[in-house]
Structures are given as C-alpha cells and as structure tokens.
PQR file of N, CA, C, O and H, with PARSE charges and radii, in Angstrom:
ATOM      1  N   MET A   1       3.506  -6.584   6.397 -0.4000 1.5000
ATOM      2  CA  MET A   1       2.587  -6.052   7.518 -0.0000 2.0000
ATOM      3  C   MET A   1       1.453  -5.526   6.863  0.5500 1.7000
ATOM      4  O   MET A   1       1.446  -5.208   5.674 -0.5500 1.4000
ATOM      5  N   LEU A   2       0.341  -5.419   7.755 -0.4000 1.5000
ATOM      6  CA  LEU A   2      -0.885  -4.886   7.271 -0.0000 2.0000
ATOM      7  C   LEU A   2      -1.011  -3.569   7.965  0.5500 1.7000
ATOM      8  O   LEU A   2      -0.467  -3.359   9.049 -0.5500 1.4000
ATOM      9  H   LEU A   2       0.347  -5.677   8.721  0.4000 1.0000
ATOM     10  N   GLY A   3      -1.735  -2.685   7.332 -0.4000 1.5000
ATOM     11  CA  GLY A   3      -1.970  -1.351   7.967 -0.0000 2.0000
ATOM     12  C   GLY A   3      -2.922  -0.551   7.061  0.5500 1.7000
ATOM     13  O   GLY A   3      -3.607  -1.072   6.182 -0.5500 1.4000
ATOM     14  H   GLY A   3      -2.177  -2.856   6.452  0.4000 1.0000
ATOM     15  N   GLU A   4      -2.905   0.848   7.373 -0.4000 1.5000
ATOM     16  CA  GLU A   4      -3.846   1.803   6.711 -0.0000 2.0000
ATOM     17  C   GLU A   4      -3.007   3.035   6.374  0.5500 1.7000
ATOM     18  O   GLU A   4      -2.135   3.420   7.153 -0.5500 1.4000
ATOM     19  H   GLU A   4      -2.348   1.271   8.088  0.4000 1.0000
ATOM     20  N   VAL A   5      -3.261   3.648   5.230 -0.4000 1.5000
ATOM     21  CA  VAL A   5      -2.775   4.923   4.846 -0.0000 2.0000
ATOM     22  C   VAL A   5      -3.286   6.039   5.781  0.5500 1.7000
ATOM     23  O   VAL A   5      -4.467   6.382   5.739 -0.5500 1.4000
ATOM     24  H   VAL A   5      -3.969   3.334   4.598  0.4000 1.0000
ATOM     25  N   LEU A   6      -2.420   6.592   6.604 -0.4000 1.5000
ATOM     26  CA  LEU A   6      -2.954   7.693   7.521 -0.0000 2.0000
ATOM     27  C   LEU A   6      -2.844   9.068   6.737  0.5500 1.7000
ATOM     28  O   LEU A   6      -3.640   9.983   6.945 -0.5500 1.4000
ATOM     29  H   LEU A   6      -1.460   6.313   6.637  0.4000 1.0000
ATOM     30  N   GLU A   7      -1.969   9.141   5.966 -0.4000 1.5000
ATOM     31  CA  GLU A   7      -1.840  10.623   5.241 -0.0000 2.0000
ATOM     32  C   GLU A   7      -0.986  10.416   3.926  0.5500 1.7000
ATOM     33  O   GLU A   7      -0.064   9.600   3.930 -0.5500 1.4000
ATOM     34  H   GLU A   7      -1.321   8.398   5.797  0.4000 1.0000
ATOM     35  N   PHE A   8      -1.280  11.121   2.857 -0.4000 1.5000
ATOM     36  CA  PHE A   8      -0.505  11.067   1.637 -0.0000 2.0000
ATOM     37  C   PHE A   8      -0.624  12.370   1.009  0.5500 1.7000
ATOM     38  O   PHE A   8      -1.744  12.796   0.727 -0.5500 1.4000
ATOM     39  H   PHE A   8      -2.029  11.783   2.853  0.4000 1.0000
ATOM     40  N   ASP A   9       0.393  13.027   0.768 -0.4000 1.5000
ATOM     41  CA  ASP A   9       0.402  14.357   0.075 -0.0000 2.0000
ATOM     42  C   ASP A   9       0.941  14.028  -1.381  0.5500 1.7000
ATOM     43  O   ASP A   9       2.118  13.727  -1.580 -0.5500 1.4000
ATOM     44  H   ASP A   9       1.303  12.681   0.997  0.4000 1.0000
ATOM     45  N   GLU A  10       0.067  14.102  -2.296 -0.4000 1.5000
ATOM     46  CA  GLU A  10       0.344  13.896  -3.726 -0.0000 2.0000
ATOM     47  C   GLU A  10       1.375  14.937  -4.318  0.5500 1.7000
ATOM     48  O   GLU A  10       2.229  14.623  -5.148 -0.5500 1.4000
ATOM     49  H   GLU A  10      -0.889  14.347  -2.134  0.4000 1.0000
ATOM     50  N   ALA A  11       1.217  16.138  -3.833 -0.4000 1.5000
ATOM     51  CA  ALA A  11       2.101  17.214  -4.344 -0.0000 2.0000
ATOM     52  C   ALA A  11       3.507  16.850  -4.142  0.5500 1.7000
ATOM     53  O   ALA A  11       4.268  16.900  -5.108 -0.5500 1.4000
ATOM     54  H   ALA A  11       0.524  16.393  -3.159  0.4000 1.0000
ATOM     55  N   VAL A  12       3.991  16.439  -2.827 -0.4000 1.5000
ATOM     56  CA  VAL A  12       5.227  16.122  -2.482 -0.0000 2.0000
ATOM     57  C   VAL A  12       5.580  14.724  -2.704  0.5500 1.7000
ATOM     58  O   VAL A  12       6.760  14.438  -2.904 -0.5500 1.4000
ATOM     59  H   VAL A  12       3.373  16.399  -2.042  0.4000 1.0000
ATOM     60  N   GLY A  13       4.666  13.814  -2.689 -0.4000 1.5000
ATOM     61  CA  GLY A  13       4.892  12.389  -3.061 -0.0000 2.0000
ATOM     62  C   GLY A  13       5.221  11.516  -1.994  0.5500 1.7000
ATOM     63  O   GLY A  13       5.814  10.463  -2.226 -0.5500 1.4000
ATOM     64  H   GLY A  13       3.707  14.046  -2.526  0.4000 1.0000
ATOM     65  N   TYR A  14       4.865  11.881  -0.745 -0.4000 1.5000
ATOM     66  CA  TYR A  14       5.050  10.953   0.563 -0.0000 2.0000
ATOM     67  C   TYR A  14       3.818  11.014   1.414  0.5500 1.7000
ATOM     68  O   TYR A  14       2.908  11.838   1.317 -0.5500 1.4000
ATOM     69  H   TYR A  14       4.383  12.737  -0.556  0.4000 1.0000
ATOM     70  N   GLY A  15       3.927   9.978   2.301 -0.4000 1.5000
ATOM     71  CA  GLY A  15       2.877   9.837   3.240 -0.0000 2.0000
ATOM     72  C   GLY A  15       3.268   8.975   4.474  0.5500 1.7000
ATOM     73  O   GLY A  15       4.463   8.809   4.719 -0.5500 1.4000
ATOM     74  H   GLY A  15       4.666   9.309   2.380  0.4000 1.0000
ATOM     75  N   THR A  16       2.359   8.450   5.219 -0.4000 1.5000
ATOM     76  CA  THR A  16       2.528   7.610   6.419 -0.0000 2.0000
ATOM     77  C   THR A  16       1.513   6.571   6.369  0.5500 1.7000
ATOM     78  O   THR A  16       0.349   6.803   6.046 -0.5500 1.4000
ATOM     79  H   THR A  16       1.388   8.585   5.021  0.4000 1.0000
ATOM     80  N   VAL A  17       1.964   5.404   6.695 -0.4000 1.5000
ATOM     81  CA  VAL A  17       1.085   4.178   6.980 -0.0000 2.0000
ATOM     82  C   VAL A  17       1.122   3.910   8.422  0.5500 1.7000
ATOM     83  O   VAL A  17       2.133   4.250   9.037 -0.5500 1.4000
ATOM     84  H   VAL A  17       2.911   5.215   6.958  0.4000 1.0000
ATOM     85  N   ARG A  18       0.116   3.322   9.064 -0.4000 1.5000
ATOM     86  CA  ARG A  18       0.016   2.901  10.428 -0.0000 2.0000
ATOM     87  C   ARG A  18      -0.234   1.431  10.285  0.5500 1.7000
ATOM     88  O   ARG A  18      -1.232   1.002   9.705 -0.5500 1.4000
ATOM     89  H   ARG A  18      -0.705   3.045   8.564  0.4000 1.0000
ATOM     90  N   ALA A  19       0.753   0.606  10.860 -0.4000 1.5000
ATOM     91  CA  ALA A  19       0.632  -0.824  10.923 -0.0000 2.0000
ATOM     92  C   ALA A  19      -0.454  -1.285  11.919  0.5500 1.7000
ATOM     93  O   ALA A  19      -0.856  -0.481  12.760 -0.5500 1.4000
ATOM     94  H   ALA A  19       1.563   0.955  11.331  0.4000 1.0000
ATOM     95  N   THR A  20      -0.940  -2.520  11.869 -0.4000 1.5000
ATOM     96  CA  THR A  20      -1.921  -3.000  12.809 -0.0000 2.0000
ATOM     97  C   THR A  20      -1.381  -3.062  14.194  0.5500 1.7000
ATOM     98  O   THR A  20      -2.166  -3.091  15.142 -0.5500 1.4000
ATOM     99  H   THR A  20      -0.613  -3.174  11.186  0.4000 1.0000
ATOM    100  N   ASP A  21       0.086  -3.087  14.403 -0.4000 1.5000
ATOM    101  CA  ASP A  21       0.626  -3.187  15.752 -0.0000 2.0000
ATOM    102  C   ASP A  21       0.712  -1.662  16.305  0.5500 1.7000
ATOM    103  O   ASP A  21       1.131  -1.455  17.444 -0.5500 1.4000
ATOM    104  H   ASP A  21       0.724  -3.064  13.633  0.4000 1.0000
ATOM    105  N   GLY A  22       0.312  -0.639  15.484 -0.4000 1.5000
ATOM    106  CA  GLY A  22       0.414   0.720  15.916 -0.0000 2.0000
ATOM    107  C   GLY A  22       1.612   1.551  15.455  0.5500 1.7000
ATOM    108  O   GLY A  22       1.669   2.772  15.607 -0.5500 1.4000
ATOM    109  H   GLY A  22      -0.028  -0.807  14.559  0.4000 1.0000
ATOM    110  N   SER A  23       2.523   0.842  14.908 -0.4000 1.5000
ATOM    111  CA  SER A  23       3.728   1.507  14.429 -0.0000 2.0000
ATOM    112  C   SER A  23       3.471   2.349  13.272  0.5500 1.7000
ATOM    113  O   SER A  23       2.625   1.928  12.482 -0.5500 1.4000
ATOM    114  H   SER A  23       2.476  -0.149  14.785  0.4000 1.0000
ATOM    115  N   GLU A  24       4.073   3.527  13.005 -0.4000 1.5000
ATOM    116  CA  GLU A  24       3.853   4.294  11.914 -0.0000 2.0000
ATOM    117  C   GLU A  24       5.155   4.361  11.003  0.5500 1.7000
ATOM    118  O   GLU A  24       6.280   4.380  11.502 -0.5500 1.4000
ATOM    119  H   GLU A  24       4.760   3.869  13.646  0.4000 1.0000
ATOM    120  N   HIS A  25       4.940   4.394   9.726 -0.4000 1.5000
ATOM    121  CA  HIS A  25       6.109   4.449   8.815 -0.0000 2.0000
ATOM    122  C   HIS A  25       5.923   5.382   7.698  0.5500 1.7000
ATOM    123  O   HIS A  25       4.901   5.421   7.012 -0.5500 1.4000
ATOM    124  H   HIS A  25       4.026   4.378   9.321  0.4000 1.0000
ATOM    125  N   PHE A  26       6.986   6.157   7.538 -0.4000 1.5000
ATOM    126  CA  PHE A  26       7.041   7.090   6.301 -0.0000 2.0000
ATOM    127  C   PHE A  26       7.083   6.197   5.004  0.5500 1.7000
ATOM    128  O   PHE A  26       7.654   5.108   5.036 -0.5500 1.4000
ATOM    129  H   PHE A  26       7.816   6.125   8.095  0.4000 1.0000
ATOM    130  N   PHE A  27       6.465   6.674   3.845 -0.4000 1.5000
ATOM    131  CA  PHE A  27       6.712   6.150   2.619 -0.0000 2.0000
ATOM    132  C   PHE A  27       6.725   7.055   1.537  0.5500 1.7000
ATOM    133  O   PHE A  27       5.980   8.033   1.599 -0.5500 1.4000
ATOM    134  H   PHE A  27       6.001   7.559   3.818  0.4000 1.0000
ATOM    135  N   HIS A  28       7.516   6.872   0.469 -0.4000 1.5000
ATOM    136  CA  HIS A  28       7.531   7.786  -0.738 -0.0000 2.0000
ATOM    137  C   HIS A  28       6.655   7.123  -1.804  0.5500 1.7000
ATOM    138  O   HIS A  28       6.431   5.913  -1.839 -0.5500 1.4000
ATOM    139  H   HIS A  28       8.121   6.077   0.419  0.4000 1.0000
ATOM    140  N   CYS A  29       6.179   8.030  -2.672 -0.4000 1.5000
ATOM    141  CA  CYS A  29       5.276   7.436  -3.754 -0.0000 2.0000
ATOM    142  C   CYS A  29       5.908   6.321  -4.651  0.5500 1.7000
ATOM    143  O   CYS A  29       5.189   5.521  -5.250 -0.5500 1.4000
ATOM    144  H   CYS A  29       6.362   9.013  -2.643  0.4000 1.0000
ATOM    145  N   THR A  30       7.204   6.292  -4.725 -0.4000 1.5000
ATOM    146  CA  THR A  30       7.855   5.249  -5.533 -0.0000 2.0000
ATOM    147  C   THR A  30       7.757   3.957  -4.901  0.5500 1.7000
ATOM    148  O   THR A  30       8.109   2.963  -5.536 -0.5500 1.4000
ATOM    149  H   THR A  30       7.788   6.942  -4.239  0.4000 1.0000
ATOM    150  N   ALA A  31       7.287   3.847  -3.639 -0.4000 1.5000
ATOM    151  CA  ALA A  31       7.083   2.580  -2.960 -0.0000 2.0000
ATOM    152  C   ALA A  31       5.737   1.836  -3.118  0.5500 1.7000
ATOM    153  O   ALA A  31       5.451   0.730  -2.659 -0.5500 1.4000
ATOM    154  H   ALA A  31       7.001   4.655  -3.123  0.4000 1.0000
ATOM    155  N   ILE A  32       4.918   2.719  -3.908 -0.4000 1.5000
ATOM    156  CA  ILE A  32       3.597   2.193  -4.226 -0.0000 2.0000
ATOM    157  C   ILE A  32       3.760   1.201  -5.494  0.5500 1.7000
ATOM    158  O   ILE A  32       4.271   1.593  -6.543 -0.5500 1.4000
ATOM    159  H   ILE A  32       5.150   3.618  -4.281  0.4000 1.0000
ATOM    160  N   LEU A  33       3.294  -0.088  -5.314 -0.4000 1.5000
ATOM    161  CA  LEU A  33       3.578  -1.082  -6.275 -0.0000 2.0000
ATOM    162  C   LEU A  33       2.818  -0.914  -7.625  0.5500 1.7000
ATOM    163  O   LEU A  33       3.290  -1.279  -8.702 -0.5500 1.4000
ATOM    164  H   LEU A  33       2.878  -0.406  -4.462  0.4000 1.0000
ATOM    165  N   ASP A  34       1.746  -0.401  -7.490 -0.4000 1.5000
ATOM    166  CA  ASP A  34       0.900  -0.400  -8.910 -0.0000 2.0000
ATOM    167  C   ASP A  34       1.429   0.637  -9.800  0.5500 1.7000
ATOM    168  O   ASP A  34       0.887   0.812 -10.892 -0.5500 1.4000
ATOM    169  H   ASP A  34       1.362  -0.104  -6.615  0.4000 1.0000
ATOM    170  N   GLY A  35       2.525   1.406  -9.406 -0.4000 1.5000
ATOM    171  CA  GLY A  35       3.049   2.288 -10.459 -0.0000 2.0000
ATOM    172  C   GLY A  35       2.230   3.693 -10.527  0.5500 1.7000
ATOM    173  O   GLY A  35       2.594   4.578 -11.302 -0.5500 1.4000
ATOM    174  H   GLY A  35       2.965   1.264  -8.519  0.4000 1.0000
ATOM    175  N   SER A  36       1.243   3.829  -9.777 -0.4000 1.5000
ATOM    176  CA  SER A  36       0.403   5.059  -9.917 -0.0000 2.0000
ATOM    177  C   SER A  36       1.038   6.279  -9.237  0.5500 1.7000
ATOM    178  O   SER A  36       0.796   7.426  -9.613 -0.5500 1.4000
ATOM    179  H   SER A  36       0.948   3.110  -9.148  0.4000 1.0000
ATOM    180  N   ARG A  37       1.824   5.996  -8.265 -0.4000 1.5000
ATOM    181  CA  ARG A  37       2.400   7.196  -7.498 -0.0000 2.0000
ATOM    182  C   ARG A  37       1.357   7.960  -6.660  0.5500 1.7000
ATOM    183  O   ARG A  37       1.638   9.066  -6.198 -0.5500 1.4000
ATOM    184  H   ARG A  37       2.020   5.064  -7.960  0.4000 1.0000
ATOM    185  N   SER A  38       0.165   7.388  -6.460 -0.4000 1.5000
ATOM    186  CA  SER A  38      -0.808   7.930  -5.607 -0.0000 2.0000
ATOM    187  C   SER A  38      -1.630   6.930  -4.940  0.5500 1.7000
ATOM    188  O   SER A  38      -1.885   5.858  -5.491 -0.5500 1.4000
ATOM    189  H   SER A  38      -0.063   6.490  -6.835  0.4000 1.0000
ATOM    190  N   ILE A  39      -2.086   7.252  -3.699 -0.4000 1.5000
ATOM    191  CA  ILE A  39      -2.740   6.174  -2.925 -0.0000 2.0000
ATOM    192  C   ILE A  39      -3.867   7.007  -2.056  0.5500 1.7000
ATOM    193  O   ILE A  39      -3.630   8.115  -1.574 -0.5500 1.4000
ATOM    194  H   ILE A  39      -1.879   8.122  -3.252  0.4000 1.0000
ATOM    195  N   ASP A  40      -5.044   6.365  -1.933 -0.4000 1.5000
ATOM    196  CA  ASP A  40      -6.105   6.994  -1.000 -0.0000 2.0000
ATOM    197  C   ASP A  40      -5.738   7.038   0.481  0.5500 1.7000
ATOM    198  O   ASP A  40      -5.203   6.051   0.987 -0.5500 1.4000
ATOM    199  H   ASP A  40      -5.236   5.466  -2.325  0.4000 1.0000
ATOM    200  N   VAL A  41      -5.974   8.026   1.135 -0.4000 1.5000
ATOM    201  CA  VAL A  41      -5.949   8.056   2.564 -0.0000 2.0000
ATOM    202  C   VAL A  41      -7.039   7.192   3.089  0.5500 1.7000
ATOM    203  O   VAL A  41      -8.180   7.280   2.634 -0.5500 1.4000
ATOM    204  H   VAL A  41      -6.408   8.827   0.724  0.4000 1.0000
ATOM    205  N   GLY A  42      -6.699   6.307   4.095 -0.4000 1.5000
ATOM    206  CA  GLY A  42      -7.664   5.339   4.525 -0.0000 2.0000
ATOM    207  C   GLY A  42      -7.678   4.006   3.907  0.5500 1.7000
ATOM    208  O   GLY A  42      -8.366   3.083   4.342 -0.5500 1.4000
ATOM    209  H   GLY A  42      -5.772   6.235   4.464  0.4000 1.0000
ATOM    210  N   ALA A  43      -6.901   3.921   2.878 -0.4000 1.5000
ATOM    211  CA  ALA A  43      -6.801   2.616   2.115 -0.0000 2.0000
ATOM    212  C   ALA A  43      -6.119   1.577   3.002  0.5500 1.7000
ATOM    213  O   ALA A  43      -5.171   1.896   3.719 -0.5500 1.4000
ATOM    214  H   ALA A  43      -6.341   4.671   2.524  0.4000 1.0000
ATOM    215  N   ASP A  44      -6.618   0.298   2.951 -0.4000 1.5000
ATOM    216  CA  ASP A  44      -5.984  -0.801   3.775 -0.0000 2.0000
ATOM    217  C   ASP A  44      -4.841  -1.269   2.791  0.5500 1.7000
ATOM    218  O   ASP A  44      -5.025  -1.467   1.590 -0.5500 1.4000
ATOM    219  H   ASP A  44      -7.388   0.039   2.368  0.4000 1.0000
ATOM    220  N   VAL A  45      -3.609  -1.424   3.466 -0.4000 1.5000
ATOM    221  CA  VAL A  45      -2.544  -1.750   2.626 -0.0000 2.0000
ATOM    222  C   VAL A  45      -1.658  -2.910   3.384  0.5500 1.7000
ATOM    223  O   VAL A  45      -1.745  -3.143   4.589 -0.5500 1.4000
ATOM    224  H   VAL A  45      -3.459  -1.263   4.442  0.4000 1.0000
ATOM    225  N   GLU A  46      -0.891  -3.516   2.574 -0.4000 1.5000
ATOM    226  CA  GLU A  46       0.073  -4.531   2.809 -0.0000 2.0000
ATOM    227  C   GLU A  46       1.451  -3.836   2.422  0.5500 1.7000
ATOM    228  O   GLU A  46       1.536  -3.173   1.389 -0.5500 1.4000
ATOM    229  H   GLU A  46      -0.820  -3.327   1.595  0.4000 1.0000
ATOM    230  N   PHE A  47       2.532  -4.011   3.288 -0.4000 1.5000
ATOM    231  CA  PHE A  47       3.755  -3.344   2.949 -0.0000 2.0000
ATOM    232  C   PHE A  47       4.909  -4.004   3.879  0.5500 1.7000
ATOM    233  O   PHE A  47       4.734  -4.682   4.892 -0.5500 1.4000
ATOM    234  H   PHE A  47       2.463  -4.550   4.128  0.4000 1.0000
ATOM    235  N   ASP A  48       6.071  -3.648   3.305 -0.4000 1.5000
ATOM    236  CA  ASP A  48       7.284  -4.300   3.911 -0.0000 2.0000
ATOM    237  C   ASP A  48       7.905  -3.036   4.596  0.5500 1.7000
ATOM    238  O   ASP A  48       7.751  -1.889   4.176 -0.5500 1.4000
ATOM    239  H   ASP A  48       6.214  -3.097   2.483  0.4000 1.0000
ATOM    240  N   VAL A  49       8.611  -3.383   5.681 -0.4000 1.5000
ATOM    241  CA  VAL A  49       9.378  -2.234   6.452 -0.0000 2.0000
ATOM    242  C   VAL A  49      10.876  -2.556   6.284  0.5500 1.7000
ATOM    243  O   VAL A  49      11.391  -3.629   6.599 -0.5500 1.4000
ATOM    244  H   VAL A  49       8.737  -4.315   6.022  0.4000 1.0000
ATOM    245  N   VAL A  50      11.489  -1.529   5.766 -0.4000 1.5000
ATOM    246  CA  VAL A  50      12.989  -1.592   5.270 -0.0000 2.0000
ATOM    247  C   VAL A  50      13.716  -0.361   5.984  0.5500 1.7000
ATOM    248  O   VAL A  50      13.113   0.634   6.387 -0.5500 1.4000
ATOM    249  H   VAL A  50      11.070  -0.658   5.511  0.4000 1.0000
ATOM    250  N   PRO A  51      15.081  -0.562   6.085 -0.5600 1.5000
ATOM    251  CA  PRO A  51      15.835   0.654   6.478  0.2800 2.0000
ATOM    252  C   PRO A  51      15.704   1.795   5.523  0.5500 1.7000
ATOM    253  O   PRO A  51      15.790   1.555   4.318 -0.5500 1.4000
ATOM    254  N   GLY A  52      15.506   3.005   5.942 -0.4000 1.5000
ATOM    255  CA  GLY A  52      15.340   4.184   5.116 -0.0000 2.0000
ATOM    256  C   GLY A  52      16.623   5.005   5.046  0.5500 1.7000
ATOM    257  O   GLY A  52      17.633   4.706   5.683 -0.5500 1.4000
ATOM    258  H   GLY A  52      15.437   3.200   6.920  0.4000 1.0000
ATOM    259  N   ARG A  53      16.522   6.072   4.222 -0.4000 1.5000
ATOM    260  CA  ARG A  53      17.642   6.935   4.058 -0.0000 2.0000
ATOM    261  C   ARG A  53      18.007   7.852   5.174  0.5500 1.7000
ATOM    262  O   ARG A  53      19.169   8.235   5.309 -0.5500 1.4000
ATOM    263  H   ARG A  53      15.701   6.315   3.705  0.4000 1.0000
ATOM    264  N   ARG A  54      16.969   8.247   6.043 -0.4000 1.5000
ATOM    265  CA  ARG A  54      17.199   8.992   7.087 -0.0000 2.0000
ATOM    266  C   ARG A  54      17.355   8.478   8.444  0.5500 1.7000
ATOM    267  O   ARG A  54      17.062   9.143   9.438 -0.5500 1.4000
ATOM    268  H   ARG A  54      16.025   7.936   5.933  0.4000 1.0000
ATOM    269  N   GLY A  55      17.871   7.157   8.482 -0.4000 1.5000
ATOM    270  CA  GLY A  55      18.067   6.457   9.693 -0.0000 2.0000
ATOM    271  C   GLY A  55      16.864   5.998  10.424  0.5500 1.7000
ATOM    272  O   GLY A  55      16.922   5.681  11.612 -0.5500 1.4000
ATOM    273  H   GLY A  55      18.110   6.617   7.675  0.4000 1.0000
ATOM    274  N   ARG A  56      15.708   5.957   9.686 -0.4000 1.5000
ATOM    275  CA  ARG A  56      14.508   5.354  10.281 -0.0000 2.0000
ATOM    276  C   ARG A  56      13.941   4.334   9.369  0.5500 1.7000
ATOM    277  O   ARG A  56      14.264   4.318   8.181 -0.5500 1.4000
ATOM    278  H   ARG A  56      15.661   6.215   8.721  0.4000 1.0000
ATOM    279  N   TRP A  57      13.140   3.514   9.857 -0.4000 1.5000
ATOM    280  CA  TRP A  57      12.407   2.434   9.127 -0.0000 2.0000
ATOM    281  C   TRP A  57      11.309   3.025   8.285  0.5500 1.7000
ATOM    282  O   TRP A  57      10.550   3.881   8.741 -0.5500 1.4000
ATOM    283  H   TRP A  57      12.877   3.527  10.822  0.4000 1.0000
ATOM    284  N   GLU A  58      11.215   2.512   6.901 -0.4000 1.5000
ATOM    285  CA  GLU A  58      10.169   3.144   6.049 -0.0000 2.0000
ATOM    286  C   GLU A  58       9.407   2.010   5.412  0.5500 1.7000
ATOM    287  O   GLU A  58       9.919   0.906   5.227 -0.5500 1.4000
ATOM    288  H   GLU A  58      11.832   1.817   6.530  0.4000 1.0000
ATOM    289  N   ALA A  59       8.126   2.326   5.071 -0.4000 1.5000
ATOM    290  CA  ALA A  59       7.340   1.280   4.340 -0.0000 2.0000
ATOM    291  C   ALA A  59       7.795   1.222   2.894  0.5500 1.7000
ATOM    292  O   ALA A  59       8.122   2.244   2.291 -0.5500 1.4000
ATOM    293  H   ALA A  59       7.710   3.223   5.221  0.4000 1.0000
ATOM    294  N   ALA A  60       7.812   0.026   2.348 -0.4000 1.5000
ATOM    295  CA  ALA A  60       8.255  -0.256   0.928 -0.0000 2.0000
ATOM    296  C   ALA A  60       7.206  -1.271   0.382  0.5500 1.7000
ATOM    297  O   ALA A  60       6.504  -1.903   1.171 -0.5500 1.4000
ATOM    298  H   ALA A  60       7.546  -0.805   2.838  0.4000 1.0000
ATOM    299  N   SER A  61       7.106  -1.418  -0.887 -0.4000 1.5000
ATOM    300  CA  SER A  61       6.296  -2.419  -1.535 -0.0000 2.0000
ATOM    301  C   SER A  61       4.978  -2.203  -1.003  0.5500 1.7000
ATOM    302  O   SER A  61       4.391  -3.166  -0.509 -0.5500 1.4000
ATOM    303  H   SER A  61       7.676  -0.905  -1.528  0.4000 1.0000
ATOM    304  N   VAL A  62       4.430  -1.063  -1.037 -0.4000 1.5000
ATOM    305  CA  VAL A  62       3.039  -0.621  -0.496 -0.0000 2.0000
ATOM    306  C   VAL A  62       1.979  -1.054  -1.602  0.5500 1.7000
ATOM    307  O   VAL A  62       2.067  -0.711  -2.780 -0.5500 1.4000
ATOM    308  H   VAL A  62       4.907  -0.281  -1.439  0.4000 1.0000
ATOM    309  N   ARG A  63       1.025  -1.805  -1.108 -0.4000 1.5000
ATOM    310  CA  ARG A  63       0.089  -2.356  -2.108 -0.0000 2.0000
ATOM    311  C   ARG A  63      -1.326  -2.295  -1.379  0.5500 1.7000
ATOM    312  O   ARG A  63      -1.382  -2.576  -0.181 -0.5500 1.4000
ATOM    313  H   ARG A  63       0.953  -2.085  -0.151  0.4000 1.0000
ATOM    314  N   VAL A  64      -2.348  -1.971  -2.010 -0.4000 1.5000
ATOM    315  CA  VAL A  64      -3.745  -1.949  -1.634 -0.0000 2.0000
ATOM    316  C   VAL A  64      -4.302  -3.365  -1.444  0.5500 1.7000
ATOM    317  O   VAL A  64      -4.137  -4.174  -2.357 -0.5500 1.4000
ATOM    318  H   VAL A  64      -2.302  -1.743  -2.982  0.4000 1.0000
ATOM    319  N   VAL A  65      -4.908  -3.703  -0.400 -0.4000 1.5000
ATOM    320  CA  VAL A  65      -5.456  -5.070  -0.160 -0.0000 2.0000
ATOM    321  C   VAL A  65      -7.036  -4.851  -0.076  0.5500 1.7000
ATOM    322  O   VAL A  65      -7.547  -3.755   0.152 -0.5500 1.4000
ATOM    323  H   VAL A  65      -5.042  -3.046   0.342  0.4000 1.0000
ATOM    324  N   ASP A  66      -7.772  -6.086  -0.298 -0.4000 1.5000
ATOM    325  CA  ASP A  66      -9.054  -5.979  -0.351 -0.0000 2.0000
ATOM    326  C   ASP A  66      -9.738  -6.548   0.933  0.5500 1.7000
ATOM    327  O   ASP A  66     -10.808  -7.154   0.883 -0.5500 1.4000
ATOM    328  H   ASP A  66      -7.357  -6.976  -0.483  0.4000 1.0000
ATOM    329  N   VAL A  67      -9.023  -6.304   2.123 -0.4000 1.5000
ATOM    330  CA  VAL A  67      -9.563  -6.772   3.431 -0.0000 2.0000
ATOM    331  C   VAL A  67      -9.735  -5.583   4.408  0.5500 1.7000
ATOM    332  O   VAL A  67      -9.015  -4.584   4.408 -0.5500 1.4000
ATOM    333  H   VAL A  67      -8.153  -5.812   2.163  0.4000 1.0000
ATOM    334  N   ASP A  68     -10.667  -5.788   5.152 -0.4000 1.5000
ATOM    335  CA  ASP A  68     -10.908  -4.609   6.240 -0.0000 2.0000
ATOM    336  C   ASP A  68      -9.988  -4.909   7.428  0.5500 1.7000
ATOM    337  O   ASP A  68     -10.262  -5.875   8.140 -0.5500 1.4000
ATOM    338  H   ASP A  68     -11.251  -6.599   5.152  0.4000 1.0000
ATOM    339  N   ILE A  69      -8.978  -4.195   7.679 -0.4000 1.5000
ATOM    340  CA  ILE A  69      -8.092  -4.520   8.736 -0.0000 2.0000
ATOM    341  C   ILE A  69      -8.523  -3.935  10.079  0.5500 1.7000
ATOM    342  O   ILE A  69      -7.845  -4.171  11.079 -0.5500 1.4000
ATOM    343  H   ILE A  69      -8.756  -3.410   7.101  0.4000 1.0000
ATOM    344  N   SER A  70      -9.611  -3.190  10.142 -0.4000 1.5000
ATOM    345  CA  SER A  70     -10.096  -2.514  11.348 -0.0000 2.0000
ATOM    346  C   SER A  70     -10.679  -3.486  12.366  0.5500 1.7000
ATOM    347  O   SER A  70     -10.961  -3.126  13.509 -0.5500 1.4000
ATOM    348  H   SER A  70     -10.162  -2.998   9.330  0.4000 1.0000
ATOM    349  N   GLY A  71     -10.852  -4.729  11.919 -0.4000 1.5000
ATOM    350  CA  GLY A  71     -11.290  -5.776  12.821 -0.0000 2.0000
ATOM    351  C   GLY A  71     -12.710  -6.245  12.673  0.5500 1.7000
ATOM    352  O   GLY A  71     -13.147  -7.131  13.408 -0.5500 1.4000
ATOM    353  H   GLY A  71     -10.623  -5.022  10.990  0.4000 1.0000
TER
END
C-alpha cells in the first residue's frame, strides 16, 4: 500500500500511517525497513498491512518512497 506518515513519536517508537484509501494503521519503529528506527512525519511511504498483536491490522515493512502520493 502507499500512504503517508501521520505521526511518529521517536521516544516511544511508534506512529501511524494513512493509506491512500484513507485507512490508518499503527506501526512500531521495528517495522521501518531501513533500520533507522526513525521516520519523518509527512514522508510518503509504501507498506504492507499485517495482523497485529492487539487484534488490529498494523503497517509492516514501512519504507520511504520517492513519489508524491498526494495526487
């Protein structure tokens, strides 16, 4: 899926992405593929959606992309 990072709290290590279809998904810093454990709010990203630990879908394999998804 394509989307944008809505929020990311580096101190606690998690954030939210919004997909182009409007769905929002929690992600943990360990889901960021470049290994940095940090990502900029507003970054355009590609990600997978997988079953999470708390009974909700989560973003996984989050990676920054070089395309403007805003249209």
